[in-house]
C-alpha positions as CSV (number, residue, x, y, z in Angstrom):
1,M,-34.7,144.5,-71.0
2,E,-35.9,141.5,-69.1
3,E,-34.2,138.9,-71.3
4,K,-30.7,141.1,-71.5
5,A,-31.2,141.0,-67.3
6,S,-31.6,137.2,-67.4
7,E,-28.8,136.5,-69.6
8,A,-26.7,139.0,-67.5
9,K,-27.6,137.1,-64.2
10,S,-26.7,133.2,-65.4
11,P,-22.8,134.0,-66.0
12,E,-23.0,135.0,-62.6
13,N,-25.2,131.7,-61.1
14,D,-22.8,129.4,-63.0
15,R,-20.0,131.0,-60.7
16,S,-21.5,130.4,-57.6
17,N,-22.9,127.2,-58.3
18,D,-18.7,125.7,-59.6
19,E,-17.7,127.3,-56.1
20,K,-20.6,125.4,-54.4
21,Q,-19.8,122.2,-56.2
22,S,-16.0,122.6,-55.5
23,V,-16.5,123.1,-51.9
24,I,-19.1,120.1,-51.7
25,E,-16.5,118.1,-53.7
26,Q,-13.7,119.4,-50.9
27,K,-16.0,118.3,-48.2
28,L,-16.7,114.7,-49.8
29,K,-12.7,114.5,-50.1
30,N,-12.3,115.0,-46.8
31,E,-15.0,112.9,-45.5
32,F,-13.7,110.3,-47.6
33,A,-10.2,110.5,-46.3
34,L,-11.5,110.9,-42.4
35,R,-14.0,107.6,-43.2
36,Q,-10.3,105.7,-44.3
37,T,-8.7,107.0,-41.0
38,K,-11.4,106.0,-38.8
39,E,-11.6,102.4,-40.3
40,K,-8.0,102.2,-40.0
41,E,-8.2,102.6,-36.5
42,A,-11.4,100.7,-36.4
43,Q,-9.2,97.8,-37.3
44,Q,-6.5,98.4,-35.1
45,L,-8.8,98.6,-32.5
46,R,-10.5,95.3,-33.2
47,K,-6.9,93.5,-33.6
48,E,-6.0,95.1,-30.2
49,L,-9.6,93.7,-28.6
50,G,-8.8,90.5,-30.2
51,A,-5.4,90.2,-28.1
52,Q,-6.8,91.2,-25.0
53,T,-9.5,88.6,-25.5
54,K,-6.9,86.1,-25.8
55,K,-5.0,87.3,-22.6
56,L,-8.2,87.2,-20.8
57,E,-9.1,83.8,-21.9
58,Q,-5.0,82.9,-21.1
59,F,-5.7,84.5,-17.6
60,E,-9.1,82.7,-16.9
61,K,-7.1,79.4,-17.4
62,E,-4.4,80.3,-15.2
63,K,-7.5,81.3,-12.6
64,Q,-8.9,78.3,-12.7
65,Q,-5.4,75.9,-12.7
66,L,-4.4,78.1,-9.8
67,A,-7.9,77.6,-8.0
68,A,-7.5,73.9,-8.7
69,E,-4.0,73.9,-7.1
70,L,-5.3,76.0,-4.1
71,L,-7.9,73.3,-3.4
72,I,-5.4,70.6,-3.6
73,L,-3.0,72.4,-1.1
74,K,-5.9,72.7,1.0
75,E,-6.9,69.3,1.1
76,E,-3.2,68.1,1.9
77,A,-3.1,70.7,4.8
78,L,-6.3,69.6,6.3
79,K,-4.9,65.9,5.7
80,Q,-1.7,66.9,7.1
81,K,-3.4,68.7,10.1
82,A,-5.5,65.5,11.0
83,E,-2.4,63.3,11.0
84,A,-0.5,65.3,13.2
85,E,-3.7,65.8,15.4
86,A,-4.1,62.1,15.2
87,Y,-0.1,61.8,16.2
88,R,-0.4,64.3,18.7
89,N,-3.2,62.3,20.1
90,Q,-1.0,59.4,20.4
91,L,2.1,60.9,22.0
92,E,-0.1,62.3,24.4
93,A,-1.6,58.6,25.0
94,R,1.9,57.3,25.4
95,L,2.9,59.7,27.8
96,N,0.0,59.4,29.9
97,R,0.9,55.7,29.8
98,M,4.3,56.7,30.9
99,K,3.0,58.8,33.9
100,Q,0.5,55.9,34.8
101,E,3.7,53.6,34.5
102,K,6.1,55.6,36.4
103,N,3.4,56.2,39.2
104,D,2.9,52.4,39.5
105,L,6.8,51.8,39.8
106,Q,6.8,54.6,42.2
107,D,4.1,52.8,44.5
108,L,5.9,49.8,43.8
109,V,9.3,51.3,44.9
110,K,7.5,52.6,48.3
111,E,5.9,49.1,49.0
112,T,9.1,47.3,48.3
113,E,11.0,49.6,50.6
114,L,8.3,49.0,53.3
115,K,8.5,45.0,52.8
116,V,12.7,45.5,53.2
117,Q,12.1,47.5,56.2
118,E,9.8,44.8,57.7
119,M,11.8,41.9,56.7
120,K,14.8,43.8,58.5
121,A,12.6,44.5,61.6
122,N,11.8,40.8,61.3
123,A,15.4,39.6,60.9
124,V,16.6,41.6,63.7
125,K,13.8,40.1,65.9
126,A,14.9,36.6,64.4
127,A,18.3,37.1,65.5
128,H,16.9,38.2,68.9
129,E,15.0,35.0,69.6
130,V,17.8,32.9,68.6
131,E,20.2,34.3,70.7
132,Q,18.2,33.9,73.2
133,W,17.3,30.4,72.4
134,K,21.0,30.1,72.4
135,Q,21.7,31.7,76.0
136,R,18.8,29.3,77.1
137,H,20.2,25.8,75.7
138,E,23.7,27.1,77.0
139,K,22.2,27.5,80.8
140,K,20.9,23.9,80.2
141,G,23.9,21.9,79.7
142,P,25.1,20.1,76.4
143,G,23.6,16.7,77.6
144,N,19.8,17.8,77.8
145,T,20.4,20.0,74.1
146,Q,21.7,16.8,72.8
147,E,18.5,14.7,73.8
148,L,16.5,17.3,72.9
149,I,18.0,17.7,69.3
150,A,17.8,14.0,69.3
151,L,14.4,13.7,70.0
152,L,13.5,16.5,67.5
153,L,15.2,14.5,64.8
154,K,13.7,11.1,65.5
155,S,10.2,12.9,65.6
156,L,10.8,14.7,62.4
157,L,11.5,11.6,60.3
158,P,8.2,9.8,60.2
159,E,6.3,12.8,59.7
160,S,8.9,13.6,56.2
161,D,8.1,9.8,55.5
162,K,4.0,10.6,56.0
163,L,4.0,13.5,53.7
164,Y,6.5,11.7,51.0
165,H,3.7,9.1,50.9
166,E,0.9,11.4,49.9
167,L,3.2,13.2,47.2
168,R,3.5,10.0,45.6
169,Q,-0.4,9.6,45.6
170,A,-1.3,13.6,45.8
171,N,-3.2,15.6,42.9
172,P,-0.6,17.5,41.0
173,E,-2.3,20.4,42.4
174,N,-1.4,19.5,45.7
175,A,1.9,18.2,45.3
176,S,3.7,22.0,45.4
177,V,2.2,22.4,49.0
178,L,3.2,19.3,49.9
179,R,6.9,19.6,48.9
180,A,7.2,22.7,50.5
181,Q,6.3,21.3,53.6
182,I,8.8,18.4,53.3
183,R,11.2,21.1,52.2
184,K,10.6,22.9,55.6
185,I,11.1,19.6,57.5
186,F,14.5,19.5,55.8
187,D,15.5,23.0,56.5
188,L,14.5,22.8,60.4
189,I,16.9,19.1,60.2
190,D,19.4,21.4,58.6
191,L,19.3,24.4,61.1
192,L,19.4,21.5,64.2
193,E,22.6,20.0,62.6
194,Q,24.0,23.0,62.1
195,F,23.3,24.4,65.9
196,R,24.9,20.8,67.0
197,Q,28.0,21.6,64.7
198,E,28.2,25.3,66.0
199,T,28.0,24.1,69.8
200,G,30.8,21.5,69.2
201,Q,28.5,18.3,69.5
202,A,29.3,15.4,66.8
203,Q,26.6,14.3,65.0
204,P,25.9,10.6,65.2
205,K,26.5,8.4,62.5
206,D,22.9,6.9,62.1
207,L,21.3,10.4,61.4
208,V,24.2,11.4,58.7
209,Q,21.6,10.5,55.5
210,V,18.7,12.3,57.0
211,S,19.3,15.3,55.3
212,E,19.6,14.0,52.3
213,P,16.3,14.5,50.6
214,S,16.8,11.6,48.4
215,F,13.1,11.1,47.8
216,E,12.4,14.9,46.7
217,P,11.8,14.9,43.0
218,V,14.8,16.5,41.6
219,P,14.5,17.5,37.7
220,S,17.1,16.6,35.8
221,E,18.5,18.1,32.7
222,P,16.4,18.1,29.6
223,E,16.7,15.2,27.4
224,A,18.7,16.1,23.9
225,S,15.9,14.3,22.1
226,R,13.2,16.1,23.8
227,Q,13.3,20.1,22.3
228,S,11.5,23.0,24.3
229,C,8.1,23.8,22.4
230,V,5.7,27.0,22.6
231,G,2.1,26.3,24.4
232,T,-0.7,28.4,25.1
233,F,-1.8,28.7,28.8
234,Y,-5.4,28.7,29.7
235,R,-6.9,29.8,32.8
236,R,-9.1,27.4,35.3
237,D,-10.6,28.5,38.5
238,H,-8.0,27.1,40.3
239,G,-4.6,27.1,38.1
240,G,-4.6,25.9,34.7
241,Y,-3.2,24.0,31.9
242,V,-0.9,24.4,29.1
243,V,-1.6,22.9,25.4
244,M,1.5,22.5,23.4
245,E,1.8,22.7,19.5
246,D,2.0,19.1,19.7
247,G,-1.3,18.6,21.1
248,K,0.1,17.3,24.7
249,S,-1.0,19.1,27.6
250,F,-0.3,19.4,31.1
251,N,-1.9,21.2,34.1
252,V,-0.2,24.1,35.8
253,T,-0.9,24.9,39.7
254,E,-2.4,27.9,41.2
255,S,1.1,29.0,42.9
256,M,3.3,28.6,39.3
257,V,0.3,31.0,38.0
258,H,1.0,33.7,40.4
259,Q,5.0,33.0,40.4
260,H,5.0,33.3,36.3
261,G,2.2,36.2,36.3
262,L,0.2,34.1,33.8
263,E,-2.8,35.3,32.3
264,H,-5.7,33.4,30.2
265,E,-4.1,32.7,26.7
266,A,-0.7,33.5,27.3
267,E,2.2,31.8,25.1
268,V,4.8,30.2,26.8
269,Q,8.2,28.5,26.1
270,C,8.1,24.8,27.7
271,S,11.3,23.2,28.6
272,P,10.7,19.4,29.6
273,G,12.8,17.4,32.0
274,K,13.0,13.8,33.3
275,Q,12.5,13.1,37.0
276,Q,14.4,10.5,38.8
277,N,10.6,8.8,39.3
278,G,10.3,8.8,35.4
279,M,7.6,11.7,35.3
280,T,8.5,14.7,33.0
281,L,8.4,18.0,34.6
282,Y,8.2,21.1,32.3
283,E,10.0,24.7,33.0
284,I,7.7,27.3,31.8
285,E,9.0,31.1,30.2
286,L,6.2,33.6,30.0
287,L,6.8,35.0,25.7
288,L,3.7,36.8,25.3
289,Q,1.4,37.9,28.0
290,G,-2.4,36.9,28.0
291,D,-5.6,38.5,29.1
292,D,-7.5,37.5,32.0
293,T,-10.5,39.8,30.9
294,Y,-11.5,36.6,28.3
295,A,-10.8,33.9,30.8
296,P,-13.9,31.6,32.1
297,I,-13.7,32.6,35.5
298,R,-14.1,35.7,37.8
299,Q,-11.7,36.9,40.5
300,F,-13.1,38.4,43.7
301,D,-11.3,40.2,46.6
302,G,-13.0,39.4,50.0
303,Y,-12.8,37.3,53.1
304,V,-13.8,33.8,54.5
305,E,-16.8,33.4,56.4
306,L,-17.7,30.2,58.4
307,G,-21.4,30.2,58.3
308,N,-24.4,27.6,60.0
309,Y,-23.5,24.4,59.9
310,F,-19.9,24.0,59.7
311,T,-19.8,25.5,56.0
312,W,-17.4,27.8,54.6
313,Y,-17.9,30.7,52.2
314,C,-15.9,33.3,50.3
315,V,-17.6,36.4,50.6
316,D,-17.0,39.5,47.7
317,I,-15.6,42.4,50.0
318,N,-17.4,44.9,47.8
319,N,-20.6,43.2,47.4
320,A,-21.5,40.7,50.1
321,Q,-24.2,38.9,48.0
322,N,-21.4,37.3,46.0
323,R,-21.3,34.6,48.2
324,Y,-19.9,31.0,47.3
325,P,-19.6,28.0,48.9
326,L,-15.7,27.0,49.5
327,H,-14.3,23.8,47.8
328,R,-13.5,21.2,50.2
329,R,-10.1,20.5,48.8
330,D,-9.1,24.3,49.6
331,I,-10.8,23.7,53.4
332,E,-8.5,20.5,53.9
333,I,-5.2,22.1,52.4
334,Q,-5.4,25.9,53.3
335,Q,-7.3,25.2,56.6
336,P,-8.5,28.9,56.6
337,N,-9.6,31.0,59.4
338,D,-12.5,33.0,59.9
339,G,-12.0,36.2,58.6
340,D,-9.0,35.6,56.8
341,P,-8.6,38.1,53.9
342,C,-8.5,36.2,50.4
343,L,-8.3,36.4,46.7
344,F,-10.8,33.8,45.4
345,N,-11.9,32.6,41.9
346,V,-15.4,31.2,40.7
347,A,-16.0,29.9,37.3
348,D,-18.8,31.2,35.1
349,E,-21.0,28.6,35.3
350,G,-19.3,27.1,38.7
351,R,-21.0,27.3,42.1
352,F,-18.0,26.8,44.2
353,A,-15.2,29.3,45.3
354,R,-11.7,28.2,44.9
355,L,-8.9,29.8,46.7
356,S,-6.2,31.9,44.5
357,R,-4.5,33.3,47.5
358,L,-5.3,33.2,51.3
359,Y,-3.9,35.9,53.7
360,R,-3.6,35.0,57.3
361,K,-4.6,37.4,60.2
362,T,-1.0,37.6,61.5
363,K,0.0,38.8,58.8
364,Q,-2.5,41.2,57.7
365,S,-0.5,44.5,57.0
366,A,1.7,42.3,54.7
367,A,-1.8,41.1,53.0
368,E,-2.7,44.5,52.7
369,Q,0.3,45.6,50.5
370,E,-0.1,42.8,48.2
371,F,-3.7,43.5,47.9
372,K,-2.6,47.3,46.5
373,A,0.6,45.5,44.5
374,Y,-1.3,43.2,42.6
375,K,-2.9,43.9,39.7
376,P,-6.7,42.3,39.8
377,S,-7.0,41.9,35.8
378,L,-10.0,39.8,36.3
379,L,-11.9,42.0,38.4
380,R,-12.8,44.1,34.9
381,R,-14.8,40.9,34.0
382,Q,-17.3,41.4,36.8
383,A,-18.7,44.4,34.7
384,E,-18.6,42.0,31.5
385,K,-19.3,44.3,28.5
386,P,-20.6,43.0,25.3
387,K,-17.6,43.0,22.6
388,P,-17.5,45.8,20.3
389,D,-18.6,45.2,16.7
390,P,-15.7,44.8,14.3
391,F,-14.5,48.4,13.9
392,L,-11.4,47.6,11.6
393,E,-13.2,46.1,8.7
394,N,-11.5,46.3,5.0
395,C,-8.1,47.0,6.7
396,K,-4.6,45.5,6.6
397,I,-2.4,45.1,10.0
398,V,0.8,44.0,9.3
399,I,2.5,42.2,12.5
400,V,6.2,41.4,12.4
401,G,7.5,39.2,15.4
402,G,6.1,36.1,17.2
403,L,3.7,33.4,16.1
404,R,0.9,33.8,13.6
405,K,-1.6,32.0,16.0
406,W,-0.7,34.8,19.1
407,F,-2.6,37.5,17.6
408,E,-5.0,36.0,15.1
409,G,-7.8,36.3,17.6
410,V,-7.1,39.5,18.9
411,V,-7.2,41.1,14.9
412,A,-10.1,38.7,14.0
413,E,-12.3,40.7,16.7
414,T,-11.8,43.6,15.0
415,G,-12.8,42.6,11.6
416,A,-9.2,43.3,9.8
417,T,-7.3,40.8,7.7
418,L,-3.9,39.9,9.4
419,I,-0.5,39.6,7.7
420,H,2.3,38.0,9.6
421,D,5.6,37.5,9.7
422,S,8.0,36.2,12.3
423,G,10.5,38.7,11.3
424,D,13.3,36.3,10.0
425,A,12.5,36.8,6.3
426,P,10.7,40.6,6.1
427,E,11.3,41.2,2.5
428,R,8.1,38.6,2.0
429,I,5.8,40.5,3.4
430,H,7.2,44.1,1.8
431,A,4.4,44.4,-1.1
432,D,1.6,43.8,1.5
433,L,3.1,46.2,3.5
434,S,3.0,48.8,1.3
435,K,-0.7,48.5,0.9
436,A,-1.3,48.1,4.7
437,D,-3.1,50.4,7.2
438,A,-1.2,49.7,10.2
439,L,2.2,48.2,11.3
440,F,2.9,46.5,14.7
441,F,6.3,45.0,16.4
442,L,7.1,42.6,19.0
443,L,10.2,43.9,19.6
444,T,11.2,40.9,21.8
445,A,11.1,38.4,19.2
446,T,11.8,40.7,16.1
447,S,15.6,41.0,14.3
448,H,16.9,44.7,13.9
449,R,16.8,44.1,10.0
450,A,13.5,43.1,10.0
451,T,12.2,46.3,12.3
452,W,14.0,48.9,10.0
453,S,13.4,47.6,6.6
454,C,9.7,47.6,7.5
455,V,9.9,51.2,9.3
456,E,11.2,52.8,6.3
457,I,8.6,51.5,4.1
458,A,5.8,52.3,6.7
459,K,7.5,56.0,6.8
460,Q,7.4,56.0,2.8
461,K,3.8,55.0,2.3
462,Q,3.0,57.1,5.8
463,I,1.4,54.2,7.4
464,P,1.1,54.2,11.2
465,H,3.4,52.2,13.2
466,F,3.3,50.7,17.0
467,V,5.0,48.9,19.3
468,I,3.5,45.6,21.2
469,Q,4.4,45.4,24.7
470,G,4.3,41.9,25.2
471,S,0.5,41.2,25.8
472,K,-2.4,40.4,23.6
473,S,-4.3,43.2,26.2
474,N,-1.8,45.8,24.7
475,L,-2.4,45.1,21.2
476,R,-6.3,45.2,21.8
477,M,-5.8,48.4,23.4
478,L,-3.5,49.9,20.4
479,L,-6.1,48.8,18.0
480,W,-9.0,50.3,19.8
481,E,-7.0,53.6,20.6
482,N,-5.9,54.1,17.4
483,R,-9.1,52.7,15.1
484,E,-9.4,56.4,13.7
485,L,-5.7,56.5,12.5
486,I,-5.9,53.4,11.1
487,T,-9.1,53.9,9.1
488,R,-8.5,57.3,7.8
489,K,-7.0,55.5,4.3
490,Q,-10.8,53.9,3.9
491,K,-12.7,57.3,4.8
492,I,-10.6,59.2,2.3
C-alpha cells in the first residue's frame, strides 16, 4: 500500500515541478528582457553623458577665452584711463599757465596804464613849462633871446666834439652811452633852432651845418655779399657776446641785452652792415629765447651804497651779506648816488658788481614799477640746485623746426635721443617718428605741411605732442612736467 501511495503521489509532484519550472523560466525571460532594456538605456545615457561632457569642455574653453578677453579689456581700460589722466593733467597745467599769463598780462596792462598816465602828466607839465619859458623870452625881447641861443649853440659845439673824440677811442661797451649823450646835444640844438624859427628869427649861415650829425656812425644797408647768419648769445656780468656759425664773434652791450630781452644761449639772427668809418655793425633779431638760469652770473635786486674811503658797493636788498664792490667803469659812466636802487650782476667767480640797471631817486616811483615788470630770471640762480639725473633714458624725442644745435644741450640733459628736422623735409623722420616717445614743434619755424603730416602720425601711434613756446627753458619745463607721459611706453 505504501508503494501504491508513493506511485500515486509522483504524478502530482511532477506536475508541480513543471509549473515551478515554467514560472522560473517566465521570470528568467522577464529578467532577460528587462536587462536588455536597462542596457539599452545605459548605453543611451552614456551617449548623452559623452555629448554633455563635450559641451562642458567647449563651455570651459569659451570661459577661458572670455576671461582672457576680459583681462585684455581691463588692461586697455587702465591704459586709456592713465592716458586720459595724463591728458587731463596736461590740460590743467596748460590752463594754469594760461591763467598765469593772463594775470601777468593784466598786471602789465595796469602798469602800462599807470605809465601812460604818468607820461601824460609829464607831457602836460612840460607843455606848461615850455609855455612859461616862451612868456619869459617874449618879455626879454628878441635881441636877448638871439644872443642867448647863439651862446648856447656855441657852447654845445665843443662838448659834442669832445664826446665824438671819446667815441672814436672808447670801449664798445661804453659807445652806446656816448652816442646817447651826443644825440641829446643835437636834439637840444634842433629844439633851439626850431624855437628861433617859431619866433621869426633867421638862422645864421655859420650854424646851418651844426644840426647835421655827420660824425655819428650811421649804419648803411648790409652788403649783398654779407648774408645774415644765426648766432648764439652768451651772457657776461655786463652785456655779453654772440658767436656766429662761421666762428666770428662780436660784443653786445647791457643796454642791447635789455632792449632785445636776451638770455643766456639765446639764438639770434645777425644781419651785418657797414658804417661810413669802415666798422661792421650787426642788427640782432631774436629767434629762440635762452635761459639765464644757466648763465655764469648771478643777478640781484639791490641798491648802491657809499662805504668808507669813498668805496662804492652794490648791496642785495634781500640779504645785506651779499655786498660787492662796484666796478670803476660803472662809477665813472653811471655816476650813481648813495641809496639809488639798482639791478646788478656778479660773475660766478667774480669779486666786483656790474650795474645792469640804475634807477635814480628822482624816478623812484617809475623804478618800483619797472622792478615789478622786470622778470628776474637770473634770481633763480641764487638758490642754485644740482641738475636732475637723466629722467628720459632710452627715450626718443622728435623736434620739428629750428636748428638742431638749439635743442641738443637741453635734450642731452634728460638722457634722451634727439631726432630733429627743420621742417623742410618732414618725410625723412616719419619712420623714426612712429617709434618715438614724444613730438615737439617750434611753430615759428615750421611749415603747415610738416606740422600736419607729423601730427597725423603722432595721433595714429598715440604719441604725445607739444608746442615749444619759443625758448629753451620752455622745452626743459615741458620735458620735466610730462616725463611720466613720455616714458609710459618704457613702463609697459
